[in-house]
MIDOSE-1310 file (N, C-alpha, C; in nm, 2 decimals, decimal comma, always signed):
residues 92
xxxx	+1,25/+0,28/-0,02/+1,12/+0,19/-0,04/+1,15/+0,01/-0,05; +1,06/-0,05/-0,01/+1,14/-0,22/+0,03/+1,04/-0,30/-0,06; +1,07/-0,42/-0,11/+1,01/-0,50/-0,16/+0,86/-0,60/-0,10; +0,76/-0,55/-0,12/+0,62/-0,61/-0,09/+0,59/-0,45/-0,02
xxxx	+0,61/-0,34/-0,04/+0,60/-0,25/-0,02/+0,46/-0,18/-0,15; +0,29/-0,10/-0,13/+0,25/-0,08/-0,22/+0,28/+0,06/-0,21; +0,30/+0,13/-0,37/+0,26/+0,29/-0,34/+0,17/+0,35/-0,45; +0,13/+0,42/-0,40/-0,01/+0,50/-0,47/+0,04/+0,70/-0,43
xxxx	-0,03/+0,75/-0,50/+0,00/+0,88/-0,53/-0,13/+0,92/-0,47; -0,26/+0,88/-0,53/-0,35/+0,92/-0,42/-0,46/+0,83/-0,50; -0,62/+0,85/-0,38/-0,72/+0,77/-0,39/-0,75/+0,67/-0,50; -0,81/+0,76/-0,62/-0,80/+0,71/-0,74/-0,68/+0,67/-0,86
xxxx	-0,52/+0,70/-0,79/-0,45/+0,66/-0,91/-0,42/+0,54/-0,95; -0,28/+0,49/-0,93/-0,23/+0,37/-0,95/-0,22/+0,33/-0,86; -0,17/+0,18/-0,82/-0,12/+0,12/-0,68/-0,07/+0,03/-0,77; +0,10/+0,02/-0,71/+0,21/-0,07/-0,78/+0,26/-0,13/-0,65
xxxx	+0,28/-0,26/-0,67/+0,38/-0,36/-0,57/+0,51/-0,34/-0,60; +0,57/-0,30/-0,50/+0,75/-0,29/-0,54/+0,81/-0,45/-0,48; +0,83/-0,54/-0,64/+0,90/-0,67/-0,62/+1,03/-0,67/-0,58; +1,10/-0,59/-0,66/+1,28/-0,57/-0,61/+1,30/-0,38/-0,63
xxxx	+1,32/-0,41/-0,50/+1,35/-0,26/-0,46/+1,49/-0,18/-0,48; +1,55/-0,07/-0,51/+1,63/+0,03/-0,62/+1,77/-0,01/-0,49; +1,87/-0,07/-0,65/+1,99/-0,05/-0,56/+2,03/+0,11/-0,45; +1,97/+0,22/-0,51/+1,98/+0,34/-0,44/+1,85/+0,39/-0,46
xxxx	+1,83/+0,49/-0,38/+1,72/+0,62/-0,33/+1,67/+0,61/-0,47; +1,56/+0,62/-0,49/+1,52/+0,65/-0,62/+1,36/+0,77/-0,57; +1,28/+0,86/-0,68/+1,19/+0,91/-0,61/+1,10/+0,87/-0,73; +1,00/+0,81/-0,66/+0,92/+0,72/-0,82/+0,82/+0,82/-0,79
xxxx	+0,75/+0,85/-0,96/+0,67/+0,97/-0,99/+0,54/+0,89/-1,06; +0,44/+0,92/-1,07/+0,30/+0,91/-1,17/+0,23/+1,04/-1,17; +0,26/+1,09/-1,33/+0,19/+1,26/-1,35/+0,26/+1,38/-1,23; +0,38/+1,33/-1,23/+0,40/+1,45/-1,15/+0,40/+1,44/-1,02
xxxx	+0,35/+1,29/-0,94/+0,30/+1,33/-0,85/+0,39/+1,19/-0,77; +0,46/+1,21/-0,67/+0,55/+1,11/-0,59/+0,47/+1,03/-0,50; +0,49/+0,92/-0,54/+0,45/+0,78/-0,52/+0,48/+0,76/-0,36; +0,40/+0,72/-0,27/+0,46/+0,67/-0,13/+0,35/+0,57/-0,09
xxxx	+0,42/+0,50/+0,05/+0,37/+0,37/+0,06/+0,20/+0,38/+0,13; +0,14/+0,27/+0,09/-0,01/+0,32/+0,10/-0,07/+0,17/+0,13; -0,20/+0,14/+0,13/-0,28/+0,01/+0,16/-0,34/-0,01/+0,01; -0,30/-0,16/-0,08/-0,37/-0,19/-0,16/-0,55/-0,19/-0,12
xxxx	-0,62/-0,21/-0,24/-0,75/-0,17/-0,25/-0,78/-0,32/-0,20; -0,92/-0,37/-0,09/-0,99/-0,51/-0,10/-0,97/-0,61/-0,22; -1,00/-0,70/-0,20/-1,01/-0,76/-0,35/-1,18/-0,75/-0,34; -1,25/-0,70/-0,28/-1,42/-0,71/-0,28/-1,43/-0,53/-0,39
xxxx	-1,31/-0,49/-0,34/-1,36/-0,37/-0,40/-1,38/-0,37/-0,57; -1,47/-0,29/-0,66/-1,45/-0,30/-0,84/-1,36/-0,19/-0,84; -1,30/-0,20/-1,01/-1,14/-0,13/-1,02/-1,24/-0,02/-1,09; -1,15/+0,07/-1,01/-1,22/+0,21/-1,08/-1,23/+0,21/-1,27
xxxx	-1,33/+0,29/-1,30/-1,31/+0,29/-1,42/-1,22/+0,39/-1,48; -1,14/+0,40/-1,58/-1,02/+0,45/-1,63/-1,05/+0,46/-1,77; -1,09/+0,61/-1,82/-1,14/+0,65/-1,96/-1,00/+0,74/-2,01; -1,03/+0,65/-2,13/-0,90/+0,72/-2,22/-0,78/+0,62/-2,27
xxxx	-0,67/+0,66/-2,32/-0,58/+0,59/-2,29/-0,52/+0,51/-2,21; -0,51/+0,39/-2,17/-0,47/+0,35/-2,06/-0,33/+0,29/-2,05; -0,23/+0,33/-2,03/-0,09/+0,32/-2,04/+0,00/+0,19/-1,93; -0,10/+0,22/-1,83/-0,06/+0,13/-1,71/-0,21/+0,05/-1,69
xxxx	-0,16/-0,07/-1,69/-0,29/-0,17/-1,68/-0,22/-0,27/-1,57; -0,31/-0,30/-1,49/-0,31/-0,44/-1,39/-0,22/-0,52/-1,41; -0,11/-0,58/-1,33/-0,04/-0,66/-1,44/+0,06/-0,65/-1,50; +0,07/-0,51/-1,49/+0,19/-0,49/-1,59/+0,33/-0,47/-1,53
xxxx	+0,41/-0,58/-1,58/+0,58/-0,54/-1,50/+0,71/-0,47/-1,53; +0,67/-0,32/-1,48/+0,81/-0,25/-1,48/+0,92/-0,26/-1,45; +1,05/-0,18/-1,46/+1,15/-0,20/-1,43/+1,24/-0,03/-1,43; +1,30/-0,01/-1,36/+1,39/+0,12/-1,39/+1,54/-0,01/-1,42
xxxx	+1,62/+0,01/-1,52/+1,77/-0,05/-1,54/+1,89/+0,04/-1,50; +1,84/+0,12/-1,45/+1,95/+0,20/-1,33/+1,99/+0,16/-1,22; +1,87/+0,19/-1,15/+1,87/+0,09/-1,00/+1,80/+0,01/-1,01; +1,74/-0,10/-1,05/+1,74/-0,24/-1,06/+1,58/-0,21/-0,97
xxxx	+1,52/-0,09/-0,97/+1,35/-0,12/-0,90/+1,26/-0,23/-1,02; +1,19/-0,31/-0,97/+1,11/-0,37/-1,03/+0,94/-0,36/-0,97; +0,88/-0,31/-1,04/+0,73/-0,31/-0,98/+0,63/-0,35/-1,06; +0,53/-0,41/-1,02/+0,40/-0,47/-1,06/+0,27/-0,41/-0,99
xxxx	+0,21/-0,37/-1,14/+0,10/-0,25/-1,13/-0,02/-0,33/-1,10; -0,08/-0,31/-0,99/-0,23/-0,37/-0,96/-0,35/-0,30/-0,93; -0,36/-0,16/-1,00/-0,45/-0,06/-1,07/-0,37/+0,00/-1,15; -0,41/+0,00/-1,26/-0,38/+0,08/-1,36/-0,40/+0,23/-1,34
xxxx	-0,37/+0,28/-1,46/-0,35/+0,41/-1,49/-0,36/+0,49/-1,66; -0,38/+0,59/-1,68/-0,37/+0,68/-1,76/-0,16/+0,69/-1,80; -0,11/+0,73/-1,73/-0,02/+0,80/-1,72/+0,15/+0,68/-1,74; +0,24/+0,74/-1,74/+0,38/+0,63/-1,71/+0,44/+0,65/-1,58
xxxx	+0,49/+0,57/-1,54/+0,55/+0,57/-1,38/+0,71/+0,63/-1,44; +0,76/+0,70/-1,34/+0,91/+0,76/-1,33/+0,98/+0,73/-1,20; +1,13/+0,68/-1,23/+1,24/+0,72/-1,10/+1,30/+0,83/-1,15; +1,30/+0,90/-1,06/+1,44/+1,01/-1,06/+1,43/+1,03/-1,25
xxxx	+1,28/+1,09/-1,27/+1,26/+1,11/-1,38/+1,27/+1,01/-1,55; +1,31/+0,95/-1,51/+1,32/+0,80/-1,58/+1,22/+0,76/-1,63; +1,17/+0,72/-1,75/+1,04/+0,64/-1,76/+1,09/+0,49/-1,74; +1,00/+0,41/-1,65/+0,99/+0,26/-1,64/+0,96/+0,20/-1,76
xxxx	+1,01/+0,09/-1,78/+0,98/+0,03/-1,90/+0,92/-0,11/-1,86; +0,85/-0,13/-1,97/+0,76/-0,27/-1,97/+0,88/-0,41/-1,96; +0,86/-0,50/-1,89/+0,93/-0,52/-1,88/+0,84/-0,70/-1,91; +0,91/-0,78/-1,98/+0,83/-0,89/-2,02/+0,88/-1,04/-1,98
């Protein structure tokens, strides 16, 4: 993965923008699904409704301190994002 890439798992899942790529290879997952390069939603497309406990919100900044991976959430979800099984932490 490289900086500027959008990661997604499925059409209704979160979309994440890679700001800083990891120093070493890293498998990024959401609810056990591997996130792969995808396309961002058009600005005119309304955000999907997410019911329940939202853990991942648009604008959230997440990082994996072990690899240096930094991502920005551009479409949220109800679960956490992981890198090689480690939960990414919110960065302030």
